[in-house]
C-alpha positions in Angstrom: 122.2 95.7 139.4 125.7 95.5 137.9 127.8 98.6 137.3 128.2 99.4 133.7 131.2 97.6 132.1 130.7 98.4 128.4 132.9 95.5 127.1 130.8 93.1 129.1 127.6 94.4 127.6 129.2 94.0 124.2 129.9 90.4 125.0 126.4 89.8 126.4 125.0 91.6 123.3 126.3 88.8 121.2 124.0 86.4 123.0 126.5 83.6 122.5 126.8 82.5 126.1 123.3 81.9 127.2 122.2 85.4 127.9 118.7 85.6 126.3 117.5 88.8 128.0 119.5 91.9 128.9 118.0 94.7 131.0 119.5 98.2 130.5 118.5 100.7 133.1 119.3 104.4 133.6 119.1 105.7 130.0 116.9 108.7 130.0 116.6 110.0 126.5 116.2 108.8 122.9 119.7 110.0 122.0 121.4 108.2 124.9 119.6 105.0 124.1 120.4 105.3 120.4 124.1 105.8 121.2 124.2 102.6 123.3 122.2 100.6 120.8 124.3 101.7 117.9 127.4 100.4 119.8 125.8 97.1 120.7 124.5 96.5 117.2 127.9 97.2 115.6 129.5 94.8 118.1 127.0 92.0 117.6 126.4 92.4 113.9 122.8 91.2 114.4 119.6 92.9 113.3 118.2 95.0 116.1 114.4 95.2 116.1 113.4 98.2 118.2 109.8 98.1 119.4 108.2 101.3 120.8 104.7 101.8 122.3 103.4 103.7 119.3 104.3 105.1 115.9 104.9 108.6 117.3 108.5 107.9 118.3 109.7 106.1 115.2 111.0 109.3 113.4 112.9 110.4 116.4 114.5 107.0 116.8 115.4 107.0 113.1 117.0 110.4 113.4 119.1 109.4 116.4 120.2 106.0 115.3 121.1 107.3 111.9 123.3 109.9 113.6 125.3 107.4 115.7 125.3 104.6 113.0 125.6 106.4 109.7 126.3 103.3 107.6 123.5 101.3 109.1 120.5 100.2 107.0 117.4 101.3 108.9 113.8 100.3 108.0 110.5 101.5 109.6 107.5 99.3 110.0 104.6 101.5 111.4 101.3 100.1 112.6 98.1 100.8 110.8 96.6 103.0 113.5 93.1 103.0 111.9 90.3 101.5 114.0 89.7 98.2 112.2 86.0 98.3 113.0 85.3 101.9 112.0 84.8 101.1 108.3 87.7 103.3 107.4 90.8 102.4 105.3 94.3 102.9 106.6 96.2 106.0 105.3 97.9 105.2 102.0 101.3 106.4 103.2 101.2 104.0 106.2 100.3 101.1 103.8 103.2 102.2 101.6 105.7 102.2 104.4 104.5 98.8 105.7 104.6 97.3 102.2 108.1 98.6 101.5 109.5 97.4 104.8 108.0 94.0 104.6 108.9 93.6 100.9 112.6 94.5 101.7 112.5 92.1 104.7 111.4 89.3 102.5 114.8 89.6 100.7 117.2 90.7 103.4 117.3 92.0 107.0 118.4 95.6 107.8 120.7 96.5 110.7 117.8 98.2 112.5 114.1 97.6 112.1 112.0 100.3 113.9 108.5 99.3 114.7 105.7 99.6 117.3 103.8 97.3 119.6 100.7 97.2 117.5 102.7 96.6 114.4 104.3 93.4 115.7 100.9 91.8 116.6 99.4 92.8 113.2 98.9 89.7 111.0 100.5 89.7 107.6 100.9 87.5 104.5 103.8 85.1 104.4 107.3 86.3 103.4 106.9 84.5 100.1 103.6 86.1 99.4 105.0 89.5 100.2 108.0 89.0 98.0 105.7 88.1 95.1 103.8 91.4 95.4 106.6 93.4 93.8 108.7 92.7 90.7 112.4 92.7 89.8 113.1 93.4 86.1 116.4 92.9 84.4 117.3 94.2 81.0 117.4 91.5 78.2 115.4 89.1 80.4 111.8 88.1 80.0 109.0 89.3 82.2 105.5 89.0 80.7 103.9 92.5 80.5 100.5 91.1 81.5 102.0 89.7 84.7 103.6 93.0 85.5 100.4 95.0 84.9 98.5 92.5 87.1 101.0 92.9 89.9 100.9 96.7 89.7 97.1 96.9 89.8 96.9 94.2 92.6 99.4 95.8 94.9 98.0 99.3 94.9 99.4 101.2 91.9 97.1 103.7 90.1 97.1 104.0 86.3 97.7 107.6 85.1 98.8 109.2 81.9 101.4 110.6 82.3 102.6 109.6 85.7 103.6 112.4 88.1 103.7 110.8 91.5 104.9 107.7 93.4 102.6 104.8 93.1 101.4 105.5 89.5 102.0 103.6 86.2 101.1 104.2 82.6 101.0 102.0 79.5 101.6 103.0 75.9 102.0 100.0 73.6 105.2 98.2 74.7 106.2 100.9 77.1 105.4 100.9 80.8 106.2 103.8 83.0 106.2 103.2 86.8 107.2 105.0 90.0 108.2 102.7 92.8 108.0 104.0 96.4 111.7 103.3 97.0 112.9 105.2 93.9 113.9 108.8 93.5 112.6 108.9 90.0 110.2 107.0 87.8 111.4 104.5 85.2 110.4 103.8 81.6 110.5 100.1 80.7 110.5 99.2 77.0 109.5 95.6 76.0 110.2 93.7 72.9 107.5 91.1 73.2 107.9 89.9 76.8 111.6 90.7 76.9 112.8 93.8 78.8 114.6 95.8 76.0 115.6 98.9 78.0 115.1 100.5 81.4 115.5 104.3 81.8 115.0 106.7 84.6 113.2 109.9 83.6 112.2 113.2 85.0 108.5 113.3 86.0 108.2 117.0 85.1 109.8 117.0 81.7 109.2 113.3 80.9 112.8 113.2 79.5 115.1 110.2 80.1 118.0 110.8 82.4 119.8 107.5 83.0 120.0 103.9 81.6 119.6 101.1 84.2 120.3 97.4 84.0 117.9 96.4 86.7 114.8 97.9 88.5 113.1 96.8 91.7 109.4 97.7 91.8 108.1 97.5 95.4 104.4 97.1 96.3 102.3 100.1 97.5 100.4 98.0 100.0 101.4 94.9 102.0 98.7 92.7 100.3 97.2 92.2 96.9 93.6 92.6 96.0 92.1 92.2 92.5 88.6 92.6 91.1 88.1 88.9 91.4 89.1 88.9 95.0 86.4 91.5 95.8 83.8 89.4 93.9 84.8 86.3 95.9 84.6 88.4 99.1 81.0 89.4 98.3 80.0 85.7 97.8 81.6 84.5 101.0 80.6 87.5 103.1 76.9 86.8 102.3 77.4 83.3 103.7 79.4 84.4 106.8 77.1 87.3 107.7 73.8 85.7 106.7 71.9 86.9 109.8 69.2 89.4 108.9 70.7 92.0 111.3 73.8 92.3 109.1 71.8 92.8 105.8 72.0 96.6 105.5 75.6 96.9 106.6 76.6 94.0 104.3 74.8 95.5 101.3 76.7 98.8 101.7 79.8 96.8 100.8 78.7 94.1 98.5 77.2 96.6 96.1 80.8 97.6 95.3 82.5 94.2 95.8 80.2 92.4 93.4 81.3 94.8 90.7 85.0 94.0 91.5 85.4 97.4 93.3 86.9 98.1 96.7 85.0 99.8 99.5 86.1 101.8 102.6 87.7 99.6 105.2 88.1 96.6 102.8 91.7 96.2 104.0 90.4 94.7 107.3 87.7 92.6 105.6 89.6 91.0 102.7 91.3 88.3 105.0 87.9 86.6 104.8 89.0 85.3 101.3 92.8 85.9 101.6 93.7 84.9 105.2 96.7 86.4 106.9 98.4 83.8 109.0 101.8 85.4 109.6 103.5 88.3 111.4 106.7 90.3 111.3 108.3 87.6 113.5 108.2 85.2 110.4 110.4 87.7 108.5 113.2 87.8 111.1 115.9 85.4 111.9 118.8 85.5 114.4 117.9 89.0 115.5 117.7 90.9 118.8 114.5 92.6 119.8 114.8 95.8 121.8 111.8 96.9 123.8 111.8 100.5 124.8 110.2 100.7 128.3 108.4 97.3 128.4 105.9 98.4 131.1 104.5 101.1 128.8 104.4 98.7 125.8 102.5 96.1 127.9 100.0 98.7 129.1 99.4 99.9 125.5 98.8 96.3 124.3 96.5 95.5 127.2 94.4 98.5 126.5 94.4 97.7 122.7 93.4 94.1 123.2 90.6 95.0 125.6 89.2 97.8 123.4 89.4 95.5 120.4 87.3 92.9 122.1 84.8 95.4 123.3 84.5 97.1 119.9 84.0 93.8 118.1 81.2 92.8 120.5 79.7 96.3 120.1 79.6 96.3 116.3 78.3 92.7 116.2 75.4 93.7 118.5 74.6 96.7 116.3 74.5 94.6 113.1 77.7 95.8 111.6 80.1 93.3 110.0 83.7 92.7 111.0 86.2 89.9 111.3 87.1 88.4 114.6 90.2 90.1 116.2 92.0 86.7 116.0 91.9 87.0 112.2 93.6 90.3 112.2 96.0 90.2 115.1 98.1 87.8 117.1 96.4 86.9 120.4 97.9 87.7 123.7 98.9 84.0 124.2 100.5 83.8 120.7 102.5 87.0 121.3 103.7 85.8 124.7 104.8 82.5 123.3 106.9 84.3 120.6 108.5 86.7 123.1 109.5 83.8 125.4 111.8 82.5 122.6 113.3 85.9 121.6 116.8 87.2 122.3 116.0 90.7 123.6 117.1 93.9 125.3 114.8 95.7 127.6 115.4 99.4 128.0 114.0 100.2 131.5 114.8 103.8 132.6 113.9 102.9 136.2 115.5 99.5 136.1 114.2 96.1 137.3 113.3 97.2 140.8 110.4 99.3 139.4 109.4 96.4 137.1 109.0 94.1 140.1 106.8 96.7 141.8 104.6 97.1 138.7 104.3 93.3 138.4 103.2 92.9 142.0 100.6 95.6 141.5 99.3 93.8 138.4 99.2 90.5 140.3 97.1 92.1 143.1 94.7 93.3 140.4 94.3 89.8 139.0 93.0 88.6 142.5 95.1 85.5 142.4 93.5 84.2 139.2 95.2 82.2 136.5 96.6 85.0 134.4 97.6 82.7 131.5 94.1 81.1 131.1 92.8 81.9 127.6 93.5 84.8 125.3 91.1 87.4 126.5 92.8 90.4 128.0 91.3 92.7 130.7 92.2 94.5 133.8 91.8 91.1 135.6 94.0 89.2 133.2 97.4 91.0 132.7 99.5 90.0 129.7 102.9 89.7 131.6 104.9 89.8 128.4 108.0 90.9 130.2 107.9 89.2 133.6 110.3 90.8 136.1 111.1 87.4 137.6 112.7 86.3 134.3 116.4 85.8 134.5 118.3 88.5 132.8 121.7 90.3 132.7 121.1 93.6 134.4 123.2 96.7 133.7 122.9 100.2 134.9 123.9 103.1 132.6 123.7 106.5 134.2 122.7 109.1 131.7 121.0 112.5 131.9 120.0 115.3 129.6 122.4 118.2 129.1 121.6 121.5 130.6 119.5 123.9 128.6 121.0 127.4 128.3 118.1 129.1 126.4 120.4 131.4 124.5 122.4 132.5 127.5 125.8 132.3 125.8 127.7 134.1 128.6 126.6 131.4 131.1 127.4 128.6 128.6 130.8 130.1 127.9 131.6 130.2 131.7 130.8 126.5 132.0 132.6 125.6 128.7 135.9 126.8 130.2 135.8 124.0 132.7 134.0 121.2 130.8 134.8 119.1 127.8 131.9 118.4 125.4 131.0 117.7 121.8 128.5 119.6 119.7 125.9 118.7 117.0 124.7 121.4 114.7 122.4 121.2 111.7 124.6 123.2 109.4 128.1 124.5 108.9 126.7 128.0 109.1 125.3 127.5 112.6 128.6 125.9 113.7 130.6 128.8 112.4 128.3 131.3 114.1 128.7 129.4 117.4 132.5 129.3 117.1 132.6 133.1 116.4 130.5 133.8 119.4 132.7 131.7 121.7 135.8 133.5 120.4 134.3 136.7 122.0 134.7 134.9 125.3 138.3 133.8 124.6 137.3 130.2 123.8 138.6 128.5 120.7 136.4 125.6 119.8 138.2 122.4 118.7 136.6 121.7 115.2 137.1 118.0 115.8 134.4 118.1 118.4 131.8 119.6 116.1 129.5 117.3 114.0 127.0 118.4 111.4 123.9 116.3 111.6 120.5 115.7 113.3 120.1 114.6 116.9 116.9 114.9 119.0 118.7 116.3 122.0 121.9 116.5 124.0 122.9 114.1 126.8 125.7 112.9 128.9 126.9 109.5 130.1 129.6 110.0 132.8 130.8 106.4 132.6 132.1 107.3 129.0 133.1 110.8 129.9 130.7 111.7 127.1 128.7 115.0 126.9 127.0 116.1 123.7 125.2 119.4 123.2 122.8 120.2 120.3 122.1 123.7 119.1 118.7 123.6 120.8 120.4 122.9 124.2 122.4 126.1 123.7 120.3 128.5 121.7 116.9 127.2 122.8 115.9 126.7 119.2 114.1 123.5 118.1 115.9 121.5 115.5 113.3 118.8 115.4 110.7 120.9 113.6 113.2 121.7 110.9 114.1 118.0 110.6 110.5 117.0 110.2 110.0 119.8 107.6 112.9 118.3 105.6 111.4 114.9 105.9 108.1 116.1 104.7 109.8 117.8 101.7 111.4 114.5 100.8 108.1 112.7 101.0 105.9 115.4 99.4 105.4 113.4 96.3 104.4 110.4 98.3 101.9 112.5 100.3 100.4 113.8 97.1 100.0 110.3 95.9 98.5 109.3 99.3 96.0 112.1 99.0 95.0 111.2 95.5 94.6 107.6 96.5 92.4 108.6 99.5 90.4 110.9 97.3 89.7 108.1 94.8 88.4 105.9 97.7 85.3 108.1 97.9 82.1 106.6 96.7 78.7 108.2 95.9 77.1 109.2 99.1 80.4 109.4 101.1 81.4 112.7 102.8 
């Protein structure tokens, strides 16, 4: 493994000289990884698609990348973690986040797209179909009101009077109120015939206008459209597909709603029967760099997911429950492998390539010498090998470690601070001032240029850069992450209320 020359990694990061895969070893924390990725992305100017093993880490990644790359445009594309064969609909907020990310991707790429392994294998509509879900209205231009109302109903908006939450719309004559998921406030659109006469922001509490706008973008609330006719069509074709008598009862539970043009619990994973999804997030991205955080863990997660998916599908079919084939909802292992083989990518491997070789040898021994690339079925005897260790890559070692935790022992910290140079990240000016006052009691005057106000998941140091960063939790032993998540929840409270209301309305007679 090469020693860490940052300039060389920058050059390699541009991927202009044949380096398709870069392996970065030694980075031990989210914050350290975010620091390096922010530098590489700024140097390359390309979209970085960061793939984690699950949705859990996405908020932490967003926090840390935002800290080191404040001007970057960052989007999140979470996976729908709902079991596709459990007859349960995905959470409305997850659908909203996916819809917003894909809709924005259909127009332009962000600097960072944060997503998860299951998300990249989830099949979607085409970029053109996604872009058609929403609407862009411009003052003094035509946009038929019937078309707008059809779009709103089809892509997940709920009609309410008056509107109070994200994802709602109302109609009063030639006036349509709507609250898009990417907007701080709802808007009131006045039409003269089919011409947009005025667009005004307004306060949801007082219903009073606050600002005139020239243009408004209305994003979809879910990443696919479904109308009453689509459900009726589904009922017709579902009776043909699941004509075996063993499916009769389970099918009837759904068609009694679908034949009336109504949705049913879990319909999101059944509607591809009449509105197939033949694309994935890969079709939205061009000339980008994929970053896989700990490829062995991602591979293990996908292996387990594919295996459980196949088993569950076989189980429900045997029990007389209806469901679409996994291939209709997700990319197969073979399809995913083919896509990854063409990607420019960075692999973040804390333990480096040596450990990867050991892992691969272990997987090969489990496969008993069989043909691991035969077919799409995935099991313990047929590893995916999405990130083969034998693949040629540029390997770099970046030594990093977490900073020491002082748990509020300021005297001990002050003793170390006299001999060390470090930077500090605090959530507020008040905490920074408190810290500076405390250090003055130990005859230490803190350089204000080394204090940053912001959010960071934890401190770290990279000796090669002579870089050491402490957060307030490292020094005082207080968790800043909980406060950050609370702030995030406050910002999204209106959306969560909307999600709850949407979930509540999904209930049908006889449901718990």
